C-alpha positions as a LaTeX table, in Angstrom:
\begin{tabular}{lrrr}
\hline
Residue & $x$ (\AA) & $y$ (\AA) & $z$ (\AA) \\
\hline
Met1 & 8.59 & $-12.35$ & 2.56 \\
Ser2 & 10.71 & $-9.26$ & 3.09 \\
Arg3 & 12.68 & $-7.68$ & 0.22 \\
Ser4 & 15.96 & $-8.29$ & 2.07 \\
Leu5 & 15.18 & $-11.99$ & 2.55 \\
Lys6 & 14.18 & $-12.34$ & $-1.13$ \\
Lys7 & 17.47 & $-10.75$ & $-2.21$ \\
Thr8 & 19.47 & $-13.05$ & 0.08 \\
Leu9 & 17.63 & $-16.11$ & $-1.23$ \\
Ser10 & 18.21 & $-15.03$ & $-4.86$ \\
Ile11 & 21.94 & $-14.63$ & $-4.27$ \\
Phe12 & 22.07 & $-18.03$ & $-2.56$ \\
Leu13 & 20.26 & $-19.74$ & $-5.47$ \\
Leu14 & 22.54 & $-18.01$ & $-8.00$ \\
Leu15 & 25.60 & $-19.24$ & $-6.09$ \\
Ile16 & 24.25 & $-22.81$ & $-6.11$ \\
Leu17 & 23.62 & $-22.54$ & $-9.88$ \\
Cys18 & 27.18 & $-21.28$ & $-10.49$ \\
Leu19 & 28.66 & $-24.13$ & $-8.49$ \\
Met20 & 26.57 & $-26.65$ & $-10.42$ \\
Thr21 & 27.71 & $-25.09$ & $-13.72$ \\
Val22 & 31.39 & $-25.25$ & $-12.72$ \\
Arg23 & 31.03 & $-28.88$ & $-11.70$ \\
Ser24 & 29.19 & $-29.65$ & $-14.95$ \\
Val25 & 31.92 & $-28.00$ & $-17.06$ \\
Gly26 & 34.62 & $-29.85$ & $-15.09$ \\
Ala27 & 32.80 & $-33.16$ & $-15.54$ \\
Asp28 & 32.31 & $-32.52$ & $-19.28$ \\
Thr29 & 36.03 & $-31.75$ & $-19.72$ \\
Ala30 & 37.04 & $-34.91$ & $-17.87$ \\
Glu31 & 34.72 & $-37.00$ & $-20.09$ \\
Leu32 & 36.09 & $-35.37$ & $-23.25$ \\
Ile33 & 39.67 & $-36.04$ & $-22.13$ \\
Lys34 & 38.85 & $-39.74$ & $-21.65$ \\
Glu35 & 37.13 & $-39.84$ & $-25.04$ \\
Tyr36 & 40.06 & $-38.26$ & $-26.91$ \\
Glu37 & 42.67 & $-40.32$ & $-25.08$ \\
Lys38 & 40.88 & $-43.43$ & $-26.37$ \\
Lys39 & 40.62 & $-41.89$ & $-29.83$ \\
Leu40 & 44.38 & $-41.22$ & $-29.80$ \\
Val41 & 45.10 & $-44.87$ & $-28.95$ \\
Asp42 & 42.84 & $-46.01$ & $-31.83$ \\
Ile43 & 44.56 & $-43.70$ & $-34.33$ \\
Arg44 & 48.03 & $-44.94$ & $-33.32$ \\
Gln45 & 46.96 & $-48.51$ & $-34.13$ \\
Gln46 & 46.19 & $-47.55$ & $-37.73$ \\
Lys47 & 48.65 & $-47.66$ & $-40.63$ \\
Asn48 & 51.20 & $-44.86$ & $-40.51$ \\
Thr49 & 50.20 & $-42.51$ & $-43.32$ \\
Leu50 & 50.46 & $-38.76$ & $-43.63$ \\
Ser51 & 46.70 & $-38.52$ & $-43.13$ \\
Thr52 & 46.71 & $-40.57$ & $-39.91$ \\
Gln53 & 49.79 & $-38.70$ & $-38.67$ \\
Ile54 & 48.02 & $-35.36$ & $-39.12$ \\
Gln55 & 44.87 & $-36.81$ & $-37.52$ \\
Glu56 & 46.97 & $-37.95$ & $-34.55$ \\
Met57 & 48.55 & $-34.50$ & $-34.24$ \\
Asp58 & 45.16 & $-32.75$ & $-34.40$ \\
Thr59 & 43.76 & $-35.11$ & $-31.75$ \\
Gln60 & 46.78 & $-34.60$ & $-29.52$ \\
Met61 & 46.49 & $-30.81$ & $-29.85$ \\
Tyr62 & 42.79 & $-30.93$ & $-28.97$ \\
Leu63 & 43.60 & $-33.18$ & $-26.00$ \\
Thr64 & 46.28 & $-30.75$ & $-24.84$ \\
Gly65 & 43.77 & $-27.91$ & $-25.18$ \\
Leu66 & 41.32 & $-29.81$ & $-22.96$ \\
Thr67 & 44.08 & $-30.41$ & $-20.41$ \\
Ile68 & 44.78 & $-26.67$ & $-20.41$ \\
Gln69 & 41.08 & $-25.96$ & $-19.77$ \\
Arg70 & 41.08 & $-28.41$ & $-16.88$ \\
Ser71 & 44.20 & $-26.83$ & $-15.40$ \\
Glu72 & 42.74 & $-23.33$ & $-15.71$ \\
Ala73 & 39.53 & $-24.44$ & $-13.98$ \\
Lys74 & 41.53 & $-26.08$ & $-11.20$ \\
Ile75 & 43.60 & $-22.91$ & $-10.76$ \\
Ile76 & 40.44 & $-20.80$ & $-10.38$ \\
Glu77 & 39.03 & $-23.32$ & $-7.89$ \\
Thr78 & 42.26 & $-23.38$ & $-5.87$ \\
Gln79 & 42.51 & $-19.58$ & $-5.84$ \\
Ser80 & 38.94 & $-19.44$ & $-4.51$ \\
Glu81 & 39.80 & $-21.97$ & $-1.80$ \\
Ile82 & 42.83 & $-19.91$ & $-0.77$ \\
Glu83 & 40.68 & $-16.76$ & $-0.51$ \\
Lys84 & 38.11 & $-18.60$ & 1.62 \\
Leu85 & 40.86 & $-19.97$ & 3.84 \\
Gly86 & 42.24 & $-16.45$ & 4.19 \\
Ser87 & 38.85 & $-15.13$ & 5.35 \\
Arg88 & 38.48 & $-18.07$ & 7.71 \\
Ile89 & 41.93 & $-17.47$ & 9.17 \\
Asp90 & 41.17 & $-13.76$ & 9.67 \\
Asn91 & 37.93 & $-14.64$ & 11.48 \\
Leu92 & 39.69 & $-17.21$ & 13.63 \\
Asp93 & 42.42 & $-14.71$ & 14.42 \\
Ser94 & 39.82 & $-12.16$ & 15.51 \\
Ser95 & 37.96 & $-14.77$ & 17.58 \\
Leu96 & 41.20 & $-15.94$ & 19.14 \\
Asn97 & 42.10 & $-12.39$ & 20.15 \\
Thr98 & 38.65 & $-11.80$ & 21.66 \\
Leu99 & 38.67 & $-15.09$ & 23.57 \\
Ser100 & 42.23 & $-14.50$ & 24.79 \\
Lys101 & 41.32 & $-11.04$ & 26.14 \\
Leu102 & 38.20 & $-12.42$ & 27.80 \\
Leu103 & 40.17 & $-15.27$ & 29.35 \\
Leu104 & 42.78 & $-12.85$ & 30.65 \\
Gln105 & 40.05 & $-10.72$ & 32.24 \\
Gln106 & 38.47 & $-13.77$ & 33.85 \\
Ile107 & 41.79 & $-15.07$ & 35.13 \\
Thr108 & 42.56 & $-11.65$ & 36.64 \\
Lys109 & 39.14 & $-11.51$ & 38.23 \\
Ser110 & 39.46 & $-15.05$ & 39.57 \\
Tyr111 & 42.89 & $-14.28$ & 40.97 \\
Lys112 & 41.46 & $-11.35$ & 42.92 \\
Met113 & 38.66 & $-13.54$ & 44.23 \\
Arg114 & 41.13 & $-16.22$ & 45.28 \\
Ser115 & 43.13 & $-13.66$ & 47.28 \\
Ile116 & 40.16 & $-13.23$ & 49.65 \\
Ser117 & 40.46 & $-15.52$ & 52.67 \\
Leu118 & 37.61 & $-17.61$ & 53.99 \\
Val119 & 37.47 & $-15.44$ & 57.12 \\
Glu120 & 37.12 & $-12.29$ & 54.97 \\
Leu121 & 34.47 & $-13.97$ & 52.94 \\
Leu122 & 32.54 & $-14.86$ & 56.11 \\
Phe123 & 32.75 & $-11.31$ & 57.41 \\
Glu124 & 31.67 & $-9.84$ & 54.05 \\
Thr125 & 28.55 & $-11.97$ & 53.73 \\
Lys126 & 25.27 & $-10.79$ & 55.16 \\
Asp127 & 23.84 & $-14.21$ & 55.84 \\
Met128 & 24.13 & $-17.89$ & 54.90 \\
Asn129 & 22.19 & $-17.38$ & 51.72 \\
Asp130 & 24.64 & $-14.68$ & 50.61 \\
Leu131 & 27.59 & $-16.94$ & 51.46 \\
Thr132 & 26.10 & $-19.81$ & 49.47 \\
Asn133 & 25.59 & $-17.56$ & 46.43 \\
Lys134 & 29.17 & $-16.31$ & 46.59 \\
Ile135 & 30.55 & $-19.84$ & 46.77 \\
Lys136 & 28.35 & $-20.86$ & 43.82 \\
Tyr137 & 29.61 & $-17.84$ & 41.90 \\
Leu138 & 33.23 & $-18.80$ & 42.57 \\
Arg139 & 32.62 & $-22.35$ & 41.37 \\
Ser140 & 30.74 & $-21.13$ & 38.30 \\
Ser141 & 33.54 & $-18.69$ & 37.54 \\
Gln142 & 36.11 & $-21.49$ & 37.71 \\
Asn143 & 34.00 & $-23.68$ & 35.39 \\
Asn144 & 33.55 & $-20.81$ & 32.94 \\
Asn145 & 37.28 & $-20.14$ & 32.97 \\
Gln146 & 37.96 & $-23.78$ & 32.18 \\
Lys147 & 35.45 & $-23.74$ & 29.30 \\
Leu148 & 36.92 & $-20.51$ & 28.01 \\
Leu149 & 40.41 & $-21.99$ & 28.14 \\
Ile150 & 39.23 & $-24.98$ & 26.08 \\
Gln151 & 37.66 & $-22.61$ & 23.54 \\
Val152 & 40.91 & $-20.66$ & 23.25 \\
Gln153 & 42.89 & $-23.87$ & 22.74 \\
Glu154 & 40.44 & $-25.11$ & 20.09 \\
Ala155 & 40.47 & $-21.75$ & 18.30 \\
Lys156 & 44.27 & $-21.71$ & 18.31 \\
Ser157 & 44.43 & $-25.29$ & 17.02 \\
Ser158 & 41.94 & $-24.54$ & 14.25 \\
Tyr159 & 43.82 & $-21.32$ & 13.38 \\
Glu160 & 47.13 & $-23.17$ & 12.97 \\
Glu161 & 45.47 & $-25.98$ & 11.03 \\
Gln162 & 43.86 & $-23.58$ & 8.55 \\
Lys163 & 47.20 & $-21.80$ & 8.05 \\
Val164 & 48.87 & $-25.13$ & 7.19 \\
Ile165 & 46.07 & $-25.98$ & 4.74 \\
Arg166 & 46.40 & $-22.55$ & 3.10 \\
Glu167 & 50.16 & $-23.02$ & 2.64 \\
Gln168 & 49.53 & $-26.44$ & 1.09 \\
Lys169 & 46.98 & $-24.89$ & $-1.27$ \\
Lys170 & 49.44 & $-22.15$ & $-2.23$ \\
Gln171 & 52.05 & $-24.78$ & $-3.09$ \\
Glu172 & 49.42 & $-26.68$ & $-5.05$ \\
Leu173 & 48.55 & $-23.47$ & $-6.92$ \\
Asp174 & 52.22 & $-22.83$ & $-7.79$ \\
Glu175 & 52.49 & $-26.37$ & $-9.18$ \\
Leu176 & 49.26 & $-25.96$ & $-11.16$ \\
Ile177 & 50.50 & $-22.69$ & $-12.69$ \\
Lys178 & 53.83 & $-24.33$ & $-13.56$ \\
Asn179 & 52.03 & $-27.27$ & $-15.19$ \\
Leu180 & 49.75 & $-24.91$ & $-17.11$ \\
Glu181 & 52.74 & $-23.06$ & $-18.56$ \\
Ala182 & 54.30 & $-26.39$ & $-19.59$ \\
Gln183 & 51.01 & $-27.45$ & $-21.22$ \\
Lys184 & 50.81 & $-24.18$ & $-23.19$ \\
Ile185 & 54.40 & $-24.65$ & $-24.37$ \\
Ala186 & 53.57 & $-28.25$ & $-25.35$ \\
Leu187 & 50.59 & $-27.04$ & $-27.39$ \\
Lys188 & 52.74 & $-24.50$ & $-29.26$ \\
Thr189 & 55.33 & $-27.23$ & $-29.91$ \\
Gln190 & 52.64 & $-29.58$ & $-31.25$ \\
Gln191 & 51.31 & $-26.85$ & $-33.55$ \\
Ala192 & 54.83 & $-26.14$ & $-34.84$ \\
Glu193 & 55.46 & $-29.87$ & $-35.29$ \\
Lys194 & 52.38 & $-30.27$ & $-37.48$ \\
Gln195 & 53.27 & $-27.23$ & $-39.58$ \\
Lys196 & 56.82 & $-28.52$ & $-39.98$ \\
Leu197 & 55.58 & $-31.94$ & $-41.14$ \\
Leu198 & 53.37 & $-30.34$ & $-43.78$ \\
Val199 & 56.30 & $-28.24$ & $-45.03$ \\
Asp200 & 58.81 & $-31.13$ & $-45.01$ \\
Thr201 & 56.45 & $-33.43$ & $-46.93$ \\
Asn202 & 54.78 & $-30.79$ & $-49.12$ \\
Asn203 & 51.59 & $-32.39$ & $-47.75$ \\
Asp204 & 52.35 & $-35.31$ & $-50.09$ \\
Glu205 & 51.87 & $-38.96$ & $-49.05$ \\
Val206 & 54.65 & $-40.26$ & $-51.34$ \\
Val207 & 57.15 & $-37.78$ & $-49.93$ \\
Tyr208 & 56.07 & $-38.72$ & $-46.41$ \\
Gln209 & 56.53 & $-42.47$ & $-47.00$ \\
Asn210 & 59.98 & $-41.90$ & $-48.55$ \\
Leu211 & 60.96 & $-39.79$ & $-45.55$ \\
Leu212 & 59.77 & $-42.52$ & $-43.17$ \\
Ala213 & 61.71 & $-45.19$ & $-45.07$ \\
Leu214 & 64.95 & $-43.19$ & $-44.99$ \\
Ala215 & 64.51 & $-42.29$ & $-41.32$ \\
Glu216 & 63.76 & $-45.88$ & $-40.33$ \\
Ala217 & 66.69 & $-47.28$ & $-42.32$ \\
Gln218 & 69.08 & $-44.83$ & $-40.68$ \\
Arg219 & 67.58 & $-45.39$ & $-37.23$ \\
Lys220 & 67.96 & $-49.16$ & $-37.49$ \\
Gly221 & 71.55 & $-48.83$ & $-38.69$ \\
Phe222 & 72.51 & $-46.42$ & $-35.91$ \\
Val223 & 70.79 & $-48.44$ & $-33.17$ \\
Ser224 & 72.29 & $-51.73$ & $-34.35$ \\
Phe225 & 75.75 & $-50.18$ & $-34.42$ \\
Val226 & 75.44 & $-48.75$ & $-30.90$ \\
Glu227 & 74.05 & $-51.99$ & $-29.47$ \\
Thr228 & 76.86 & $-54.11$ & $-30.94$ \\
Ser229 & 79.72 & $-51.63$ & $-30.51$ \\
Gly230 & 80.02 & $-51.98$ & $-26.75$ \\
Gly231 & 79.32 & $-48.26$ & $-26.55$ \\
Asp232 & 75.66 & $-48.39$ & $-25.58$ \\
Ser233 & 76.23 & $-47.08$ & $-22.05$ \\
Ile234 & 76.28 & $-43.52$ & $-20.74$ \\
Ile235 & 79.67 & $-42.24$ & $-19.55$ \\
Ala236 & 80.62 & $-39.41$ & $-17.20$ \\
Ala237 & 80.69 & $-35.87$ & $-18.55$ \\
Asn238 & 83.79 & $-35.31$ & $-20.71$ \\
Ala239 & 85.10 & $-38.78$ & $-19.73$ \\
Phe240 & 87.15 & $-39.07$ & $-22.95$ \\
Gly241 & 88.49 & $-35.52$ & $-22.70$ \\
Ser242 & 88.32 & $-32.93$ & $-25.49$ \\
Gly243 & 90.88 & $-34.44$ & $-27.84$ \\
Ser244 & 94.13 & $-32.94$ & $-29.12$ \\
Asp245 & 92.24 & $-30.10$ & $-30.83$ \\
Gly246 & 89.79 & $-29.42$ & $-27.96$ \\
Ala247 & 86.83 & $-30.20$ & $-30.24$ \\
Tyr248 & 85.83 & $-33.74$ & $-29.20$ \\
Tyr249 & 82.34 & $-34.70$ & $-28.02$ \\
Ser250 & 80.90 & $-38.12$ & $-27.21$ \\
Gln251 & 77.28 & $-39.04$ & $-27.91$ \\
Arg252 & 77.52 & $-41.14$ & $-24.72$ \\
Asp253 & 78.29 & $-38.09$ & $-22.55$ \\
Ala254 & 75.98 & $-37.89$ & $-19.51$ \\
Arg255 & 75.30 & $-34.21$ & $-20.24$ \\
Trp256 & 73.15 & $-35.06$ & $-23.26$ \\
Ala257 & 73.11 & $-38.85$ & $-23.91$ \\
Ser258 & 69.48 & $-39.23$ & $-22.76$ \\
Gln259 & 68.25 & $-36.09$ & $-24.54$ \\
Gly260 & 65.65 & $-36.49$ & $-27.29$ \\
Ile261 & 66.36 & $-35.40$ & $-30.85$ \\
Gly262 & 64.05 & $-32.87$ & $-32.49$ \\
Tyr263 & 60.43 & $-33.96$ & $-32.21$ \\
Ser264 & 61.37 & $-37.66$ & $-32.25$ \\
Ser265 & 61.48 & $-40.14$ & $-29.38$ \\
Glu266 & 65.08 & $-41.12$ & $-30.15$ \\
Ser267 & 68.02 & $-40.18$ & $-27.92$ \\
Ile268 & 71.49 & $-38.85$ & $-28.71$ \\
Leu269 & 73.02 & $-41.99$ & $-27.19$ \\
Arg270 & 71.15 & $-44.28$ & $-29.60$ \\
Val271 & 71.18 & $-42.31$ & $-32.86$ \\
Gly272 & 73.24 & $-39.17$ & $-32.25$ \\
Cys273 & 76.52 & $-39.98$ & $-34.04$ \\
Leu274 & 75.88 & $-37.67$ & $-37.02$ \\
Leu275 & 74.70 & $-34.66$ & $-35.03$ \\
Thr276 & 77.62 & $-35.16$ & $-32.59$ \\
Ser277 & 80.07 & $-35.16$ & $-35.52$ \\
Ile278 & 78.52 & $-31.93$ & $-36.81$ \\
Ala279 & 78.80 & $-30.38$ & $-33.33$ \\
Met280 & 82.51 & $-31.31$ & $-33.23$ \\
Phe281 & 83.05 & $-29.73$ & $-36.65$ \\
Gly282 & 81.36 & $-26.55$ & $-35.45$ \\
Lys283 & 83.42 & $-26.43$ & $-32.25$ \\
Lys284 & 86.65 & $-26.86$ & $-34.21$ \\
His285 & 85.74 & $-23.79$ & $-36.25$ \\
Gly286 & 84.90 & $-21.56$ & $-33.29$ \\
Asp287 & 81.17 & $-22.22$ & $-33.01$ \\
Asn288 & 80.46 & $-23.00$ & $-29.33$ \\
Val289 & 77.82 & $-25.60$ & $-30.21$ \\
Thr290 & 77.20 & $-28.93$ & $-28.44$ \\
Pro291 & 75.32 & $-32.10$ & $-29.45$ \\
Ser292 & 72.55 & $-30.89$ & $-27.15$ \\
Asp293 & 72.24 & $-27.66$ & $-29.16$ \\
Ile294 & 72.01 & $-29.53$ & $-32.46$ \\
Ala295 & 69.44 & $-32.01$ & $-31.10$ \\
Ser296 & 67.33 & $-29.20$ & $-29.62$ \\
Asn297 & 66.65 & $-27.66$ & $-33.03$ \\
Pro298 & 63.80 & $-29.69$ & $-34.60$ \\
Phe299 & 64.17 & $-27.86$ & $-37.91$ \\
Arg300 & 67.44 & $-29.70$ & $-38.57$ \\
Phe301 & 65.46 & $-32.96$ & $-38.82$ \\
Ser302 & 62.75 & $-34.31$ & $-41.12$ \\
Gly303 & 59.21 & $-34.28$ & $-39.76$ \\
Ser304 & 58.98 & $-35.92$ & $-36.36$ \\
Thr305 & 62.01 & $-38.14$ & $-36.97$ \\
Ala306 & 65.68 & $-37.97$ & $-35.99$ \\
Tyr307 & 66.69 & $-38.10$ & $-39.67$ \\
Met308 & 68.81 & $-35.05$ & $-40.45$ \\
Lys309 & 67.55 & $-33.15$ & $-43.48$ \\
Lys310 & 69.86 & $-32.74$ & $-46.46$ \\
Pro311 & 71.57 & $-30.46$ & $-47.09$ \\
Trp312 & 72.56 & $-30.42$ & $-43.42$ \\
Ser313 & 72.08 & $-27.01$ & $-41.82$ \\
Gly314 & 75.36 & $-25.13$ & $-41.64$ \\
Val315 & 77.58 & $-24.57$ & $-38.62$ \\
Ala316 & 80.22 & $-21.95$ & $-37.84$ \\
Gly317 & 79.02 & $-19.87$ & $-40.80$ \\
Lys318 & 79.89 & $-22.68$ & $-43.23$ \\
Thr319 & 77.69 & $-24.46$ & $-45.79$ \\
Tyr320 & 77.17 & $-28.17$ & $-46.42$ \\
Ser321 & 79.23 & $-29.79$ & $-49.18$ \\
Asp322 & 78.72 & $-33.45$ & $-50.18$ \\
Phe323 & 81.24 & $-35.53$ & $-52.16$ \\
Tyr324 & 79.75 & $-39.03$ & $-51.78$ \\
Gly325 & 82.64 & $-40.85$ & $-50.16$ \\
Ser326 & 85.33 & $-40.00$ & $-52.70$ \\
Arg327 & 88.71 & $-40.74$ & $-51.08$ \\
Ala328 & 90.44 & $-38.23$ & $-53.34$ \\
Asn329 & 88.10 & $-35.44$ & $-52.22$ \\
Ile330 & 88.40 & $-36.51$ & $-48.58$ \\
Asn331 & 92.20 & $-36.38$ & $-48.83$ \\
Gln332 & 92.11 & $-32.97$ & $-50.48$ \\
Glu333 & 89.84 & $-31.49$ & $-47.80$ \\
Leu334 & 91.99 & $-32.90$ & $-45.00$ \\
Asp335 & 95.18 & $-31.66$ & $-46.66$ \\
Asn336 & 93.56 & $-28.21$ & $-46.73$ \\
Gly337 & 92.97 & $-28.46$ & $-42.97$ \\
Asn338 & 89.22 & $-29.02$ & $-43.27$ \\
Tyr339 & 87.59 & $-31.79$ & $-41.22$ \\
Val340 & 85.35 & $-34.32$ & $-43.00$ \\
Ile341 & 82.27 & $-36.17$ & $-41.68$ \\
Val342 & 82.04 & $-39.72$ & $-43.02$ \\
Gly343 & 79.44 & $-42.47$ & $-42.79$ \\
Val344 & 80.98 & $-45.90$ & $-42.26$ \\
Tyr345 & 79.98 & $-49.44$ & $-43.16$ \\
Arg346 & 79.20 & $-52.02$ & $-40.48$ \\
Tyr347 & 76.21 & $-53.87$ & $-41.94$ \\
Ser348 & 75.30 & $-51.74$ & $-44.96$ \\
Cys349 & 75.73 & $-48.33$ & $-46.55$ \\
Glu350 & 71.99 & $-47.65$ & $-46.57$ \\
Ala351 & 71.11 & $-44.06$ & $-45.54$ \\
Gly352 & 74.78 & $-43.07$ & $-45.79$ \\
Gly353 & 76.20 & $-45.62$ & $-43.35$ \\
Asn354 & 75.56 & $-47.27$ & $-40.00$ \\
His355 & 77.65 & $-44.77$ & $-38.03$ \\
Phe356 & 79.22 & $-41.34$ & $-38.56$ \\
Val357 & 82.63 & $-40.10$ & $-37.42$ \\
Leu358 & 84.70 & $-36.95$ & $-37.92$ \\
Leu359 & 88.01 & $-37.31$ & $-39.80$ \\
Thr360 & 90.53 & $-34.75$ & $-38.52$ \\
Lys361 & 93.67 & $-35.49$ & $-40.59$ \\
Arg362 & 95.50 & $-38.00$ & $-42.75$ \\
Asp363 & 97.96 & $-40.48$ & $-41.28$ \\
Gly364 & 99.77 & $-42.01$ & $-44.24$ \\
Asp365 & 97.20 & $-44.20$ & $-45.96$ \\
Asp366 & 95.05 & $-44.04$ & $-42.84$ \\
Tyr367 & 93.05 & $-41.29$ & $-41.11$ \\
Ile368 & 92.81 & $-39.92$ & $-37.58$ \\
Met369 & 89.24 & $-39.53$ & $-36.38$ \\
His370 & 87.05 & $-38.32$ & $-33.54$ \\
Asp371 & 84.57 & $-41.16$ & $-33.00$ \\
Pro372 & 81.38 & $-40.20$ & $-31.08$ \\
Ile373 & 81.31 & $-43.72$ & $-29.60$ \\
Tyr374 & 84.92 & $-44.79$ & $-29.07$ \\
Gly375 & 86.76 & $-41.54$ & $-28.36$ \\
Pro376 & 89.08 & $-38.86$ & $-29.83$ \\
Asp377 & 92.25 & $-39.07$ & $-31.96$ \\
Leu378 & 91.83 & $-42.71$ & $-33.00$ \\
Lys379 & 93.09 & $-44.39$ & $-36.16$ \\
Phe380 & 90.25 & $-44.94$ & $-38.61$ \\
Ser381 & 91.52 & $-48.43$ & $-39.48$ \\
Ser382 & 91.35 & $-49.50$ & $-35.82$ \\
His383 & 87.57 & $-49.80$ & $-36.20$ \\
Tyr384 & 86.55 & $-49.30$ & $-39.85$ \\
Ser385 & 87.59 & $-49.93$ & $-43.43$ \\
Thr386 & 84.76 & $-48.84$ & $-45.72$ \\
Ile387 & 83.50 & $-45.28$ & $-46.14$ \\
Cys388 & 79.91 & $-45.06$ & $-47.40$ \\
Ser389 & 79.49 & $-41.29$ & $-47.61$ \\
Ala390 & 81.43 & $-38.11$ & $-46.94$ \\
Ala391 & 80.58 & $-34.45$ & $-46.49$ \\
Thr392 & 81.98 & $-31.28$ & $-44.98$ \\
Phe393 & 81.16 & $-27.60$ & $-44.50$ \\
Lys394 & 82.90 & $-24.81$ & $-46.41$ \\
\hline
\end{tabular}
């Protein structure tokens, strides 16, 4: 066996081995993804403890890492396919040019032959044998031209088809790259979420269970209020206007109603009354903040819940101040021109109230409020009577 042939065979075998390795890695990743998806389902069926929550987060992060590996492998594979298609297209282009030139030459030659009359052909032939050969040549030339034309058409068709496939692969590659970036962002978010949970709970099971109890009590109260208030539907952007002070926001506003809160699965529409009230306070004091901005900051909330940590993070350069629902303190703040966020009673005062609104001023023995559900500049007594909690920013 020649040295050249041995070298070619070695390269071929190495290529086969590489392909088998890539397929093996891809298959292993797919199996691991299935395994950890099942593991994640099993963990979620266990009792919700800090330990199982951390285990779930670790499993999810590992699963996201596997998904990233799969995406990276698919990107490499697609890039290779695009390169091969490019080479194939170049070869087809070269073949198409060669065939087209050859066809043009044959057509020109055939045209010249066709311009010779039968009489001229008879005079130019030496004998019958020569005439027969010339006629056979003409027929053969016509057949060859027809075959060549078919080859040109097939080459052109294949050329266009390969170009379409390459464009599809390029679009697929763009989508894969976009998905990969999203997966990497998701992994960073999951890592930050785990770290935040450990900080918020001091890695303590008792603290974690207390946090869950508070968050669940507030969530139930908020959801029950929204579902029974008649305000559980999304409205058009700025449908209620901005209020007399230009600071009103609705948690039902289409611009953010469906948005998630922090790392939780809850939406602003369902449980966003408090954060919307805080956003209105900030806007009143010159901070161009929206409910969407508040909800987008996971560090305002406890763990992976929508429960806002106390003391509430400040807005407009002001700091949280709590006075536990004291009417005298509420009146004093309003008389000083400072808005007050209050939790109101509908079913209970657990977790500070079932709904939060922003009081903007006194109106005799009553108050004027911006209600995230019902609208701006409403009388407090038109919907509520009992204040469970009160706080402001100074």
